[in-house]
C-alpha positions in Angstrom: 135.9 -84.6 72.5 132.5 -85.7 71.3 130.7 -83.8 74.1 132.7 -80.6 73.2 131.8 -81.1 69.6 128.1 -81.4 70.4 128.4 -78.2 72.6 130.0 -76.3 69.7 127.3 -77.5 67.4 124.6 -76.4 69.8 126.3 -73.0 70.1 126.0 -72.7 66.3 122.3 -73.6 66.4 121.6 -71.1 69.1 123.4 -68.4 67.1 121.3 -69.2 64.0 118.1 -69.2 66.2 118.8 -65.6 67.3 119.8 -64.7 63.7 116.7 -66.1 62.0 114.3 -64.7 64.6 115.6 -61.1 64.3 113.6 -59.3 61.6 115.8 -56.2 61.8 118.8 -58.1 60.4 119.4 -57.4 56.7 121.8 -60.3 55.6 124.3 -59.6 52.8 123.1 -62.0 50.1 126.5 -62.4 48.4 128.3 -63.4 51.5 125.6 -65.8 52.7 125.4 -67.5 49.3 129.2 -68.0 49.4 129.0 -69.2 53.0 126.4 -71.8 52.0 128.3 -72.9 49.0 131.8 -72.8 50.5 130.9 -74.5 53.8 129.1 -77.4 52.1 132.2 -77.9 50.0 134.5 -77.6 53.1 132.6 -80.3 54.9 133.3 -82.8 52.1 137.0 -81.7 52.0 137.5 -82.0 55.7 135.8 -85.4 55.7 138.1 -86.5 53.0 141.1 -85.4 55.1 139.9 -87.7 57.9 138.4 -85.0 60.2 136.8 -86.6 63.3 133.1 -86.4 64.1 133.6 -83.7 66.8 135.4 -81.6 64.2 132.7 -82.1 61.6 129.7 -81.1 63.7 130.2 -77.3 63.5 130.8 -77.1 59.7 127.9 -79.5 59.0 125.5 -77.4 61.2 126.9 -74.2 59.6 126.5 -75.6 56.1 122.9 -76.6 56.6 121.8 -73.4 58.4 123.7 -71.0 56.1 121.9 -72.6 53.2 118.6 -71.8 54.9 119.7 -68.1 55.4 120.8 -68.0 51.8 117.5 -69.4 50.6 115.7 -66.7 52.7 117.8 -64.0 51.0 116.9 -65.5 47.6 113.2 -65.5 48.4 113.4 -61.9 49.6 115.2 -60.8 46.4 112.7 -62.7 44.2 109.8 -60.9 45.9 111.4 -57.6 45.4 112.0 -58.3 41.7 110.2 -61.5 40.5 111.2 -60.8 36.9 114.8 -61.7 37.5 115.8 -65.4 38.1 119.2 -64.4 39.3 118.9 -61.2 41.5 121.2 -58.4 40.3 122.5 -57.7 43.7 123.7 -61.3 44.0 126.5 -60.8 41.4 129.2 -59.0 43.2 130.7 -55.9 41.7 133.8 -55.7 44.0 136.9 -57.5 42.7 137.5 -59.5 45.8 133.9 -60.7 46.0 134.1 -61.9 42.4 137.4 -63.6 43.1 135.9 -65.5 46.0 132.9 -66.6 44.1 134.8 -67.7 41.0 137.5 -69.4 43.1 134.9 -71.5 44.9 133.5 -72.7 41.5 137.0 -73.7 40.3 137.8 -75.4 43.6 134.6 -77.5 43.3 135.3 -78.4 39.6 138.9 -79.3 40.4 137.9 -81.5 43.4 135.2 -83.4 41.4 137.6 -83.9 38.6 140.1 -85.4 41.0 137.5 -87.9 42.2 136.6 -88.8 38.6 140.2 -89.3 37.7 140.7 -91.5 40.8 137.8 -93.8 40.0 138.9 -93.9 36.4 142.3 -95.0 37.6 144.1 -92.1 36.0 145.6 -90.9 39.3 146.3 -92.8 42.5 144.3 -92.3 45.7 147.4 -90.8 47.3 147.5 -88.1 44.5 143.8 -87.4 45.1 144.4 -87.0 48.8 147.2 -84.5 48.0 144.8 -82.7 45.8 142.2 -82.7 48.5 144.8 -81.1 50.8 145.4 -78.3 48.3 141.6 -77.7 47.7 141.0 -77.6 51.5 143.7 -74.9 51.8 142.2 -72.9 49.0 138.7 -73.4 50.3 139.7 -72.0 53.7 141.7 -69.2 52.0 138.6 -68.1 50.1 136.7 -67.5 53.3 138.5 -64.2 53.8 137.2 -62.6 50.6 133.8 -64.2 51.1 133.5 -62.3 54.3 134.5 -59.0 52.6 130.9 -58.1 51.5 129.3 -58.6 54.9 132.2 -56.9 56.7 132.0 -54.0 54.3 128.3 -53.5 54.5 128.3 -54.0 58.3 131.0 -51.5 58.8 129.1 -49.0 56.7 125.8 -49.7 58.2 126.1 -51.6 61.6 122.3 -51.8 62.0 122.2 -54.4 59.3 123.5 -57.0 61.7 123.0 -58.1 65.3 126.3 -58.7 67.2 124.9 -61.4 69.5 124.7 -64.3 67.0 128.2 -63.4 65.7 129.7 -63.5 69.2 128.0 -66.9 69.8 129.4 -68.3 66.5 132.8 -66.9 67.5 132.7 -68.9 70.7 131.7 -72.0 68.8 134.7 -71.7 66.5 137.0 -71.1 69.4 135.8 -74.3 71.0 136.2 -76.1 67.6 139.8 -74.8 67.5 140.4 -76.3 70.9 138.9 -79.6 69.8 141.0 -79.7 66.6 144.2 -78.8 68.5 143.7 -81.5 71.1 142.8 -84.0 68.4 145.8 -83.5 66.2 148.3 -82.1 68.8 149.6 -79.2 66.6 148.5 -75.7 65.9 149.7 -75.7 62.3 147.5 -78.6 61.2 145.5 -78.0 58.0 142.2 -78.5 59.9 143.1 -75.7 62.3 142.8 -73.1 59.5 139.0 -73.3 59.5 138.2 -72.7 63.2 140.9 -70.0 63.6 140.0 -68.0 60.5 136.3 -68.3 61.2 136.7 -67.2 64.8 138.6 -64.1 63.7 136.2 -63.2 60.9 133.0 -63.8 62.9 134.4 -61.7 65.8 135.1 -58.9 63.3 131.5 -58.9 62.1 130.3 -58.8 65.7 132.6 -55.9 66.6 131.5 -53.9 63.5 127.8 -54.6 64.4 128.4 -53.4 67.9 129.1 -49.9 66.4 125.4 -49.4 66.1 125.1 -49.7 69.9 128.0 -47.3 70.4 126.5 -44.8 67.9 123.2 -44.9 69.7 124.9 -44.3 73.0 126.9 -41.3 71.7 123.7 -39.8 70.1 121.7 -40.2 73.3 
C-alpha cells in the first residue's frame, strides 16, 4: 500500500506542476483559500482517526500545494489592489460559499476546543475521538460547497481552468479510494468519504473545463 500511496502523491504533484506552470489559468481565490484551509484541517482530523501513511500522503501533498496556489492568488489580488489587506473578491457573496467558509471556522474552533478539554481532563479521550469523527464528517461535507465557486466560475467560463491537472488529481483520488478501501475493508468507512467526494468533484471541474475545447471545436 505504501507504494500505491507514493504513486498517488506523485500524481498530485504532477497535477500541481501542470497547474502552476499554466499562466492561462485563472484560479478561483475563494475555492482555493478554502481548499488550503480545509485540507490542512482534514489532514489533522484523519491523522487523529488513525489514518495510515499511504492514506495521508495525498491530503498532505494537497494541503501544502493548495496553500501555495492560495498564496499566489493572494499576491495577485494584492497587486491588483494593494490598498486592501483582505481582497474584496475573497469574501464570498454566494450563500453556499459563505456557509462553507464559516463552517470550516467553526469546525476548527470546535476541534481545538475538544483537544483543550481533553488535556484539561474535562472530557475523556474517547469523547474527543468521537468529536474528531464528527468534525471529520463535517469537514468532508464542507468540501461540496467549497467546490461551488470554482465549479460555478468554470462552468460559466471554461477557459479559466485547464482540464488536464483536474483529471490527474481525479486519478490520484481514485487510487487513494482503492488504498483506503483495501486498508479498512469497507466502502462506508469514514475515511472513504474524502477520496470518493474529491474524485467526483475534481472530475466535475475537469469536465466543465473541457467545454472550452468543445466550444473551440464547434466554432472552428
